[in-house]
Each structure stands twice: as structure tokens, then as C-alpha cells.
DOMARZA-226937 format. One record per residue (C-alpha): residue in one letter; z negated, x negated, y. Coordinates in steps of 0.25 Angstrom, whole numbers, plus 2048, in hexadecimal, padded with zeros to 3 digits. Layout:
N
- code; up; east; north
- A; Z; X; Y
...
//
This chain:
152
- code; up; east; north
- M; 658; 2AA; E37
- A; 65A; 2AC; E47
- K; 656; 2B9; E4E
- K; 65F; 2C1; E54
- K; 65E; 2C2; E62
- K; 65D; 2D2; E64
- P; 663; 2D8; E6F
- R; 65F; 2DC; E7C
- T; 65F; 2E9; E82
- I; 668; 2ED; E8E
- G; 66B; 2FA; E95
- W; 677; 304; E96
- R; 678; 2FC; EA5
- E; 676; 2ED; EA6
- W; 676; 2E4; EB3
- V; 681; 2D9; EAE
- S; 686; 2CD; EB4
- L; 692; 2C4; EB2
- P; 692; 2B7; EB5
- D; 69F; 2B4; EB4
- L; 6A5; 2BE; EBE
- G; 69C; 2BA; EC6
- I; 693; 2C8; EC7
- N; 685; 2C7; EC8
- E; 681; 2D5; EC3
- I; 688; 2E3; EC0
- K; 684; 2EF; EBB
- A; 688; 2F2; EAC
- K; 68A; 2FE; EA2
- V; 687; 2FB; E93
- D; 691; 302; E8E
- T; 691; 301; E7E
- G; 699; 30B; E7D
- A; 6A4; 301; E85
- D; 6AB; 2F7; E7C
- S; 6AD; 2EC; E85
- S; 6A8; 2EA; E93
- S; 6AF; 2EC; EA0
- L; 6AC; 2E7; EAF
- H; 6B0; 2ED; EBA
- A; 6BC; 2E5; EC2
- F; 6C6; 2E9; ECD
- L; 6D2; 2E1; ED2
- I; 6D4; 2DB; EC3
- E; 6DF; 2D0; EC5
- R; 6E4; 2C9; EBC
- F; 6E7; 2B9; EBD
- D; 6EC; 2AE; EB4
- V; 6E6; 2A1; EB5
- N; 6EC; 296; EAD
- G; 6EF; 29D; EA2
- T; 6E2; 2A8; EA2
- E; 6E1; 2B7; EA6
- M; 6D7; 2B8; EAE
- V; 6D3; 2C3; EB9
- R; 6CD; 2C4; EC7
- F; 6C7; 2D2; EC9
- E; 6B9; 2D7; ED2
- V; 6AD; 2DC; ECF
- H; 6A4; 2E6; ED7
- P; 698; 2E6; ECE
- R; 68F; 2EE; ED5
- Q; 692; 2FF; ED1
- R; 698; 307; EDD
- K; 69A; 2FB; EE6
- K; 6A5; 2F2; EEB
- K; 69C; 2E6; EEC
- P; 69B; 2DD; EE8
- S; 6AA; 2DA; EE1
- I; 6AB; 2CE; EDB
- E; 6B7; 2C5; ED7
- C; 6B6; 2C1; EC9
- E; 6C1; 2BB; EC0
- A; 6C0; 2B8; EB0
- E; 6CB; 2B4; EA4
- V; 6D1; 2C2; E9F
- V; 6CE; 2BF; E90
- G; 6D4; 2CE; E8C
- E; 6D8; 2DA; E8F
- K; 6D4; 2E8; E8A
- T; 6DB; 2F6; E8A
- V; 6CD; 2FE; E8E
- R; 6CC; 30D; E8E
- N; 6C5; 313; E9C
- P; 6BC; 31D; E9C
- G; 6C7; 326; EA1
- G; 6D0; 323; E94
- R; 6DB; 31B; E9C
- A; 6DB; 30C; E93
- E; 6DD; 300; E9D
- V; 6DF; 2F2; E9C
- R; 6D0; 2E9; E9D
- P; 6D1; 2D8; E9F
- I; 6C7; 2D2; E97
- I; 6BE; 2C8; E9D
- R; 6B5; 2C0; E95
- T; 6A8; 2BE; E9F
- T; 699; 2BB; E9F
- L; 691; 2C8; EA0
- V; 680; 2C6; EA2
- V; 67A; 2D5; E9B
- A; 66B; 2D3; E9D
- G; 66B; 2C3; E9F
- E; 674; 2C2; E94
- E; 682; 2BB; E94
- I; 68C; 2C1; E8B
- S; 69A; 2BF; E8D
- A; 6A1; 2CA; E8C
- L; 6B0; 2CE; E8C
- V; 6B1; 2D9; E9A
- N; 6BC; 2E1; E9D
- L; 6C0; 2E2; EAB
- T; 6C4; 2F2; EB1
- T; 6C1; 2F8; EBD
- R; 6B3; 300; EBB
- D; 6B4; 306; EC9
- E; 6B1; 316; EC5
- M; 6A5; 311; EBB
- T; 697; 310; EBF
- F; 696; 302; EB9
- R; 69E; 2F6; EBD
- M; 69C; 2F0; EAF
- L; 69C; 2F5; EA2
- V; 695; 2EC; E96
- G; 69C; 2F1; E88
- R; 694; 2F1; E79
- R; 69D; 2E6; E76
- T; 697; 2DB; E83
- V; 688; 2DF; E80
- R; 689; 2E1; E6E
- K; 681; 2D9; E66
- R; 677; 2D2; E73
- F; 672; 2E2; E7A
- V; 66D; 2EF; E75
- V; 670; 2FB; E80
- D; 665; 303; E84
- P; 66E; 30E; E88
- G; 662; 315; E90
- R; 65D; 308; E99
- S; 665; 301; EA3
- Y; 664; 2F2; EA9
- L; 65A; 2EC; E9F
- G; 661; 2DF; EA1
- G; 65D; 2DE; EAF
- R; 664; 2DA; EBB
- P; 66B; 2CD; EBC
- T; 66A; 2C5; ECA
- R; 66E; 2D0; ED6
- M; 67C; 2CC; EDD
- E; 67D; 2CD; EED
- E; 684; 2DB; EF3
- T; 68F; 2D4; EF9
//
């Protein structure tokens, strides 16, 4: 009988990368109280390519900084109505992208929203980490830091 792999432990905040979007590193809050993952995006523009709904957006991966600004494109795989922390409902586009946490690649559904007022540019929800990781709420950055990108 195959032995079940024991989930790795990660902290309540971790460095992650989104290689499909060209984002080498971004600090993320691992939030088991949130169902889904969210990425700070602005200048969100939907468009169509041969009948496929796409979205173009920009990301500031550094907390409290406007540079660098990374332009991204991805296929829209759905929409979700989400209540923001102020209780206001908003419809957010959902993309599927590769998320790397603690060296492990995960195919993740991520909704796009403006998170300017939030401390973290990315929130990793429980669906993304379920059955893969155990979250230690008293520790941070257990997965290490990805290759650092240049500040341009």
C-alpha cells in the first residue's frame, strides 16, 4: 500500500510566484478563513480572442510600492460575486494560473480585484492549500523566498 504523503507546513504569510503571469515573487497572506485566492490587479480589461474571453491587467507585486508594474494576460474561466471586507458585493473575473508555494506548483483558481487598501497583494485561500499544506498561524515564510526580481 502506498504511503500517504504528509503535508508540508507553511506559515500564515509566504512568498509565492506566479510564473504563468511573469511574477517571480509576491508576498501572500495564507488565509484559511477565505474560500478562494485573490490577486491585486488594476487596469482590468476584458477582451475576446477567437471566442475565448480573456483579461488583461497589471500587478504591483511589491507591498506599498508602484514599481515594478507587471502587465499580465490570462483566460477568464469564470466569475464570482465576492463580498469585500466592507461588505460590498463585487463581481470578479477568475483565472486559472500556476501558483508556486514552498517550491510546490499548484494549478489555482484566482480572482482579480483591487487590493490597494490591503496589506498583502495576494491572498491564498483554503481551497488552494487544502490537502497540500498545514498552515502554522504563528510562523511566516517557511517555504523560503523565490528568486528575487529586480526593482525597476
